[in-house]
C-alpha positions as CSV (number, residue, x, y, z in Angstrom):
1,M,82.2,-27.7,-42.4
2,T,80.8,-30.9,-43.5
3,Q,77.3,-32.6,-42.7
4,G,77.1,-34.0,-39.4
5,Q,79.9,-31.9,-38.0
6,F,79.7,-28.7,-36.1
7,Q,82.1,-26.3,-34.3
8,D,79.6,-24.9,-31.7
9,R,76.7,-26.8,-30.4
10,S,74.7,-23.8,-30.3
11,D,75.1,-23.4,-34.0
12,T,72.8,-25.7,-35.7
13,S,72.3,-23.8,-38.9
14,D,74.1,-26.4,-41.2
15,R,73.3,-29.6,-39.2
16,L,70.8,-32.1,-40.7
17,Y,68.8,-33.8,-38.1
18,T,66.6,-37.1,-37.8
19,R,62.9,-36.5,-36.9
20,D,63.5,-38.0,-33.5
21,E,66.4,-35.6,-32.7
22,L,64.2,-32.6,-33.7
23,D,61.4,-33.9,-31.5
24,R,63.8,-34.2,-28.5
25,F,65.2,-30.8,-29.2
26,A,61.8,-29.3,-29.2
27,A,60.9,-31.1,-26.0
28,G,63.8,-29.6,-24.3
29,V,63.6,-26.1,-25.6
30,G,59.7,-25.8,-24.9
31,D,57.2,-24.0,-27.1
32,P,59.2,-21.8,-29.5
33,L,56.2,-19.6,-29.8
34,T,56.2,-18.8,-26.0
35,D,59.9,-18.8,-25.4
36,P,61.6,-18.0,-28.6
37,L,64.7,-16.5,-27.0
38,G,65.4,-19.1,-24.5
39,P,68.7,-20.9,-24.4
40,P,69.1,-24.1,-26.3
41,P,69.4,-27.2,-24.0
42,A,72.5,-29.1,-23.5
43,W,72.1,-32.3,-25.6
44,T,74.3,-34.5,-27.7
45,P,73.1,-35.9,-30.9
46,E,72.9,-39.8,-30.9
47,P,74.5,-41.8,-33.6
48,A,72.5,-42.2,-36.9
49,A,72.1,-46.0,-36.2
50,E,70.2,-45.2,-33.0
51,A,67.9,-42.8,-34.9
52,T,66.9,-45.7,-37.0
53,R,66.3,-48.0,-34.2
54,E,63.0,-49.7,-34.3
55,V,60.7,-48.5,-31.4
56,Q,59.2,-51.4,-29.3
57,P,55.6,-50.9,-28.7
58,V,54.6,-50.3,-25.0
59,P,52.1,-52.8,-23.8
60,A,48.7,-51.2,-23.2
61,A,47.5,-50.8,-19.5
62,P,44.4,-52.8,-18.6
63,A,41.4,-50.9,-19.1
64,A,39.9,-49.4,-15.9
65,P,36.3,-50.3,-14.9
66,A,33.7,-48.0,-16.1
67,V,32.7,-45.5,-13.6
68,P,29.2,-43.9,-13.9
69,A,29.1,-40.3,-14.6
70,A,28.2,-38.3,-11.8
71,P,24.8,-36.2,-12.0
72,A,25.0,-33.0,-13.5
73,D,23.7,-31.2,-10.3
74,V,26.5,-32.7,-8.1
75,A,29.6,-30.5,-7.8
76,R,33.0,-32.2,-8.3
77,A,35.2,-32.3,-5.3
78,D,38.1,-30.9,-7.2
79,E,36.2,-28.0,-8.8
80,P,37.3,-24.7,-7.6
81,R,35.0,-22.7,-5.4
82,R,33.6,-19.7,-6.9
83,F,35.2,-16.6,-5.8
84,M,33.7,-14.0,-3.4
85,T,32.2,-10.9,-5.1
86,A,32.0,-7.5,-3.5
87,T,28.4,-8.0,-2.7
88,D,29.0,-11.4,-1.1
89,F,31.7,-9.8,1.1
90,L,29.3,-7.1,2.3
91,D,26.6,-9.6,2.9
92,R,28.9,-11.6,4.9
93,R,29.9,-8.8,6.9
94,A,26.4,-7.8,7.6
95,E,25.6,-11.4,8.7
96,E,28.5,-11.4,11.2
97,S,28.0,-8.1,12.6
98,G,25.1,-9.3,14.7
99,Q,22.5,-7.0,16.4
100,G,24.9,-5.1,18.6
101,P,25.2,-5.1,22.5
102,A,22.0,-4.9,24.7
103,T,20.4,-1.7,25.5
104,W,17.3,-3.1,27.4
105,G,17.1,-4.3,31.2
106,W,19.9,-5.2,33.2
107,R,21.9,-6.2,30.3
108,G,21.8,-2.6,29.0
109,A,22.4,-1.3,32.3
110,L,25.7,-3.1,32.8
111,N,26.8,-2.2,29.2
112,R,26.4,1.4,30.1
113,M,28.1,1.2,33.4
114,G,31.0,-0.8,32.0
115,G,32.0,2.2,29.7
116,G,32.7,-0.1,26.8
117,L,34.5,-2.9,28.7
118,V,31.3,-4.9,29.2
119,R,29.6,-5.8,26.1
120,L,26.5,-8.3,26.8
121,S,24.4,-9.6,24.1
122,M,20.6,-8.6,23.6
123,G,18.2,-10.7,25.5
124,P,15.3,-12.5,23.9
125,A,12.8,-9.7,24.0
126,E,15.0,-7.1,22.6
127,Q,16.3,-9.4,19.8
128,A,12.7,-10.1,18.8
129,H,12.1,-6.3,18.9
130,E,15.0,-5.7,16.4
131,Q,14.0,-8.5,14.2
132,Q,10.4,-7.1,13.8
133,R,11.9,-3.7,13.0
134,S,14.1,-5.2,10.3
135,A,11.0,-7.1,8.9
136,I,9.1,-3.8,8.7
137,Q,12.2,-2.0,7.0
138,R,12.4,-4.7,4.4
139,D,12.3,-3.6,0.7
140,F,9.4,-4.4,-1.5
141,D,9.5,-4.7,-5.4
142,G,6.6,-2.2,-5.7
143,P,3.9,-0.6,-3.8
144,R,1.8,-2.5,-1.3
145,T,-1.8,-2.0,-0.3
146,I,-3.2,-3.1,2.9
147,A,-7.0,-3.0,3.5
148,F,-8.5,-2.9,7.0
149,I,-11.8,-4.5,7.0
150,N,-14.9,-5.3,9.1
151,P,-18.5,-4.3,8.2
152,K,-19.5,-3.5,11.7
153,G,-18.8,-0.1,13.3
154,G,-16.6,0.2,16.3
155,A,-14.6,-2.6,15.1
156,A,-11.3,-0.5,15.6
157,K,-10.6,-0.1,11.9
158,T,-9.8,3.6,11.9
159,T,-7.6,3.4,15.1
160,G,-5.8,0.3,13.8
161,V,-5.1,2.2,10.5
162,L,-3.7,5.1,12.3
163,A,-1.6,2.9,14.8
164,A,-0.3,0.9,11.8
165,G,0.5,4.3,10.0
166,Y,2.4,5.5,12.9
167,T,4.3,2.1,13.2
168,F,5.1,1.9,9.5
169,G,5.9,5.5,9.2
170,T,8.4,5.9,12.1
171,V,10.0,2.5,11.6
172,R,10.4,2.9,7.8
173,G,11.0,6.6,7.9
174,G,7.9,7.6,5.6
175,G,6.5,6.6,2.4
176,V,3.2,5.6,4.0
177,V,-0.2,6.9,3.4
178,A,-3.6,6.1,5.2
179,W,-6.5,6.6,3.0
180,D,-10.3,6.7,4.3
181,N,-11.9,4.8,1.6
182,N,-15.5,5.5,2.8
183,E,-18.3,5.6,0.3
184,T,-19.5,8.8,2.1
185,R,-18.0,10.1,5.2
186,G,-15.4,8.5,7.5
187,T,-13.7,9.3,10.7
188,L,-10.0,8.8,9.6
189,G,-9.5,12.6,9.0
190,I,-11.1,13.5,12.3
191,R,-8.9,11.0,14.3
192,G,-5.7,12.0,12.5
193,T,-3.9,15.2,12.9
194,R,-5.4,18.2,11.4
195,S,-4.3,20.4,8.5
196,S,-4.6,23.9,7.4
197,H,-6.6,22.7,4.5
198,R,-9.8,20.6,4.4
199,N,-9.4,18.9,1.1
200,T,-10.4,15.3,0.9
201,T,-10.7,12.3,-1.6
202,R,-13.7,14.3,-3.1
203,E,-11.5,17.4,-4.0
204,L,-8.6,15.2,-5.1
205,L,-11.0,13.5,-7.7
206,E,-12.2,16.7,-9.0
207,D,-8.5,18.0,-9.5
208,L,-7.1,14.5,-10.6
209,G,-6.3,15.9,-14.2
210,R,-3.5,17.9,-12.7
211,F,-1.7,14.6,-12.0
212,S,-2.3,13.2,-15.4
213,D,1.2,13.9,-16.7
214,V,3.5,11.6,-14.8
215,Y,6.6,13.7,-15.7
216,Q,5.3,16.9,-14.3
217,S,3.2,15.9,-11.3
218,R,5.2,15.7,-8.0
219,I,4.5,14.2,-4.6
220,G,4.6,17.8,-3.2
221,D,1.5,18.6,-5.4
222,L,-0.5,16.1,-3.2
223,G,0.4,18.3,-0.1
224,A,-2.8,20.2,-0.9
225,F,-5.0,17.0,-0.5
226,V,-3.1,14.9,2.2
227,R,-2.6,15.7,5.8
228,S,0.9,15.2,7.2
229,Q,0.9,13.5,10.6
230,G,4.1,15.2,11.7
231,D,6.5,13.0,13.8
232,A,4.4,10.0,13.0
233,H,6.0,10.2,9.4
234,F,2.9,9.3,7.4
235,D,0.1,11.1,5.5
236,V,-3.6,10.9,5.8
237,L,-6.1,11.1,2.8
238,A,-9.5,11.9,4.4
239,S,-12.9,11.0,3.0
240,D,-15.5,13.5,2.2
241,E,-16.4,16.0,4.9
242,R,-18.6,18.2,2.9
243,P,-22.3,18.1,4.1
244,D,-23.7,19.2,0.9
245,V,-22.3,16.4,-1.1
246,T,-24.4,13.5,-1.6
247,G,-22.5,11.4,-4.3
248,M,-20.8,8.1,-3.7
249,I,-17.3,7.1,-4.3
250,H,-17.5,4.3,-7.0
251,A,-15.2,1.7,-8.2
252,D,-13.7,3.8,-10.9
253,D,-13.0,6.6,-8.3
254,F,-11.2,4.0,-6.2
255,A,-9.1,2.9,-9.1
256,A,-8.1,6.2,-10.1
257,V,-7.0,7.5,-6.7
258,H,-5.3,4.1,-5.8
259,S,-3.3,4.4,-9.1
260,L,-2.1,7.9,-8.2
261,L,-1.3,6.8,-4.6
262,E,0.8,4.1,-5.8
263,R,2.9,6.4,-7.8
264,F,4.1,8.3,-4.7
265,Y,3.8,5.9,-1.7
266,R,5.3,2.5,-0.8
267,I,2.7,1.5,1.6
268,I,-1.1,2.3,1.4
269,L,-3.1,1.6,4.4
270,V,-7.0,1.8,3.5
271,D,-9.7,2.3,6.1
272,T,-12.8,0.9,4.7
273,G,-16.4,1.5,5.3
274,N,-19.1,-0.6,6.8
275,N,-20.9,-1.3,3.7
276,M,-19.2,-4.3,2.1
277,R,-21.7,-4.1,-0.9
278,A,-20.3,-0.5,-1.8
279,E,-18.4,-0.4,-5.1
280,N,-15.2,1.2,-3.4
281,W,-15.3,-1.5,-0.7
282,L,-15.4,-4.3,-3.1
283,A,-12.6,-2.7,-5.2
284,S,-10.3,-2.2,-2.1
285,A,-10.7,-5.9,-1.3
286,E,-9.8,-6.8,-4.7
287,Q,-6.9,-4.6,-5.1
288,A,-5.5,-5.1,-1.6
289,D,-2.2,-7.2,-1.3
290,L,-3.2,-8.0,2.3
291,L,-6.5,-8.0,4.1
292,V,-6.4,-7.0,7.9
293,V,-9.6,-8.1,9.8
294,T,-9.9,-5.7,12.7
295,S,-12.1,-6.8,15.7
296,T,-12.7,-6.1,19.3
297,V,-13.0,-8.8,22.1
298,R,-16.9,-8.7,21.7
299,E,-18.9,-11.4,20.5
300,D,-20.9,-9.3,17.8
301,T,-17.8,-7.8,16.4
302,G,-16.0,-11.0,16.2
303,Y,-19.0,-12.6,14.6
304,S,-19.2,-9.7,12.0
305,G,-15.6,-10.3,10.8
306,L,-16.2,-14.1,10.5
307,W,-19.5,-13.5,8.5
308,M,-17.5,-11.1,6.1
309,L,-14.9,-13.7,5.6
310,D,-17.8,-16.2,4.7
311,A,-19.1,-13.8,2.4
312,L,-15.8,-13.1,0.6
313,Q,-15.1,-16.9,0.2
314,D,-18.7,-17.2,-1.4
315,A,-18.2,-14.4,-3.6
316,G,-15.0,-16.1,-5.1
317,H,-12.1,-14.6,-3.1
318,T,-9.7,-17.5,-2.9
319,D,-6.8,-18.2,-0.5
320,L,-8.1,-16.0,2.2
321,K,-6.2,-18.0,4.7
322,H,-3.0,-16.7,3.4
323,K,-4.2,-13.1,2.3
324,C,-5.5,-12.1,5.9
325,V,-4.3,-11.3,9.1
326,T,-6.4,-10.6,12.2
327,V,-5.9,-7.7,14.9
328,L,-7.9,-8.3,18.1
329,S,-8.1,-5.3,20.3
330,D,-9.3,-5.2,23.9
331,P,-12.1,-2.7,24.2
332,S,-11.7,-2.2,28.0
333,P,-8.9,-2.9,30.7
334,K,-10.7,-6.1,31.5
335,V,-12.1,-8.5,29.0
336,D,-13.7,-12.0,28.9
337,A,-10.7,-14.3,28.8
338,K,-12.7,-17.3,27.4
339,L,-14.2,-15.1,24.7
340,A,-10.8,-13.7,23.8
341,A,-9.4,-17.5,23.6
342,D,-12.4,-18.5,21.5
343,L,-11.9,-15.6,19.0
344,V,-8.2,-16.2,18.8
345,D,-8.9,-19.7,18.1
346,V,-11.5,-19.4,15.4
347,Y,-9.5,-16.7,13.6
348,E,-6.3,-18.5,13.6
349,Q,-8.4,-21.1,11.5
350,R,-9.5,-18.5,9.1
351,T,-6.4,-16.2,8.8
352,R,-2.6,-16.6,8.7
353,A,-2.1,-15.0,12.1
354,V,-3.8,-13.2,15.1
355,Y,-2.3,-10.2,16.9
356,R,-3.6,-9.1,20.2
357,V,-3.6,-5.3,20.9
358,P,-4.2,-4.4,24.7
359,Y,-6.7,-1.6,25.9
360,D,-5.1,1.8,25.6
361,A,-6.9,4.9,27.2
362,A,-5.2,7.1,24.6
363,L,-7.5,5.7,21.9
364,V,-10.9,5.8,23.6
365,S,-11.5,9.5,23.6
366,G,-12.7,9.8,20.0
367,S,-10.5,12.8,19.3
368,V,-7.2,13.0,17.6
369,V,-4.9,10.1,18.3
370,P,-2.0,11.2,20.6
371,Y,0.7,9.2,18.9
372,A,3.2,10.1,21.6
373,E,1.0,9.1,24.3
374,L,0.4,5.6,23.1
375,S,1.6,3.1,25.9
376,R,4.5,1.0,25.4
377,A,2.5,-2.1,25.3
378,T,0.4,-0.8,22.6
379,R,3.5,0.2,20.5
380,R,5.3,-3.3,20.9
381,S,1.9,-4.9,20.1
382,W,1.5,-3.0,16.9
383,L,5.2,-3.5,16.0
384,E,4.8,-7.2,16.1
385,A,1.5,-6.9,14.1
386,C,3.1,-4.7,11.4
387,A,6.0,-7.0,11.3
388,G,3.7,-9.9,10.5
389,M,1.9,-7.8,7.8
390,A,5.3,-7.0,6.2
391,Q,6.3,-10.5,6.1
392,A,3.0,-11.5,4.7
393,L,3.4,-9.2,1.8
């Protein structure tokens, strides 16, 4: 077989080709590295004269006008959208699931009578209730401390701590402790459910060494010092109840106990004493993530809370407006409406929110708080207040 001739077009072993022919052959076959066994294309070599033909240059197209570059933070319209991850899928499903059918009022009654055929959505009140529960159940990135403060006795600090403990405990399902941080003797241990032991903060301080090893100490070991509130799903750490002890709780004592409670609880509710010059009172105000000013609808109690805010501001506590909320309780079935409105107005100027709590006969006896006997209005009011606290955290 001579050069330039071949018997079979697929047999190209002895054929010599021009550069243009090889380029056209490669373009027809494709990438030999990705398709080495593909069949050769049907082609016919051109005469050698055509191979030497001079290629005429193609006139260049006119230059397009310059387009300013788009800002880096503006997404291109032709960019592919980011794919949905497994977490995105679950988040979207949770958002689309809604709050479920109504269970309150006439809507709930029709849903029950319909046997599943009727599915009315929640009314505004029930929707707000579920949103408040969700706010309380939110996750935090660490333990949170809420201090209830007012230097005047009878300002509903203790009952407020117990009501908040009941609300946070039942809605969150535990992980809550109410601590009576009184410099001497407080009443949180008296108003909370009693226990088989009588240990308090004082005994815990004396036995604090047993919790020094973080790998060996357990939350169950605290059971000898805290008092379970049963179905309320929170614990109480009482203040000193021994009449033969005259020592005070100092700032270092507060720091040691607070550090221990932070290891085992997610929410710490601190019932403070009435002496805002005491070391442990000042330490609690400094360490708290949120301050709750408690007051009743009384002029002297309301004044005391405002005087305290003035003193904290003068002492260098900044941003009190956003670090404080107010809980205003009715001390009797009927209160002075004008005084209540004035107190709400002035505390709204000084704190981020004001929550009203109605009078509840179950709280006025001074004995152990009967959580199951709290009125529906009291429970809903504290649910709203605790939701506001959780959002502030």
